[in-house]
C-alpha positions in Angstrom: 12.7 -15.3 27.2 13.3 -13.0 30.1 14.8 -9.6 30.2 15.1 -6.7 32.2 14.2 -3.5 31.4 14.9 0.1 33.3 11.4 2.2 32.9 11.0 5.6 34.2 8.7 5.8 37.3 6.1 7.6 35.8 6.0 5.6 32.3 5.8 2.4 34.6 2.9 3.9 36.6 0.7 4.6 33.5 1.3 0.9 32.0 -0.1 -0.4 35.1 -2.8 1.9 35.0 -3.7 0.9 31.3 -2.9 -2.5 31.9 -5.4 -2.6 34.6 -8.0 -0.5 32.6 -7.6 -3.5 30.1 -7.5 -6.1 32.1 -4.3 -7.6 30.6 -0.5 -7.5 31.8 2.6 -5.2 31.5 4.0 -7.5 29.3 1.3 -7.8 26.7 0.9 -4.1 26.8 4.8 -3.5 26.2 5.0 -6.7 23.6 2.0 -4.7 21.7 4.2 -1.5 21.4 7.2 -2.7 20.5 5.8 -4.8 17.9 3.9 -1.5 16.5 6.9 0.4 17.2 8.8 -2.1 14.3 5.8 -2.4 12.2 6.2 1.1 11.8 10.1 1.0 11.3 9.5 -1.4 8.6 7.0 0.4 7.0 9.1 3.5 6.5 12.0 1.3 5.1 10.1 0.1 2.3 10.6 2.0 -0.5 7.9 3.9 -2.2 6.7 2.8 -5.7 4.4 4.9 -7.8 2.1 2.9 -9.6 2.4 4.4 -13.0 -1.2 4.5 -15.2 -1.8 6.0 -18.7 -5.0 7.1 -20.2 -5.4 7.1 -24.1 -1.7 7.2 -24.6 1.5 5.2 -24.1 3.6 6.3 -21.2 5.4 9.3 -21.0 6.4 11.5 -23.9 9.9 10.8 -25.8 12.6 12.1 -24.2 11.1 11.9 -20.3 12.0 9.9 -17.7 10.1 9.0 -14.5 13.7 9.8 -12.3 13.2 13.5 -14.0 10.2 14.6 -12.0 11.4 18.3 -12.2 10.9 18.3 -16.0 7.7 16.3 -15.7 5.9 18.3 -13.1 7.0 21.8 -15.0 5.4 20.2 -18.0 2.4 19.3 -16.0 1.7 22.8 -14.6 2.9 24.8 -18.0 0.6 27.7 -18.4 -0.9 27.0 -15.2 0.9 29.5 -12.9 2.9 26.6 -11.1 
C-alpha cells in the first residue's frame, strides 16, 4: 500500500544516508523503525507480572497480601534501617 508522509528535510537526509550505508531503501528503514516503535509500545502495554517464589515456606505470612507492598516492604526491611 502506498501513502504519503511529510518528513523534515534534515531527517530525510539522514535516512537517505543511512539507507545508502546499509545498501537498502528508505522504505525498509522506515518500516523497520515503525515496527520497532510499535513493538516497544506493546512491551510497555503488557502488564508486569511478578513471579512468586517461596523458600522453605508456604508463601506470604497470614494476613499479608501481594497487593499491599508497603506492608511487605516494611516487614522485609524491619530492623535494617529501611
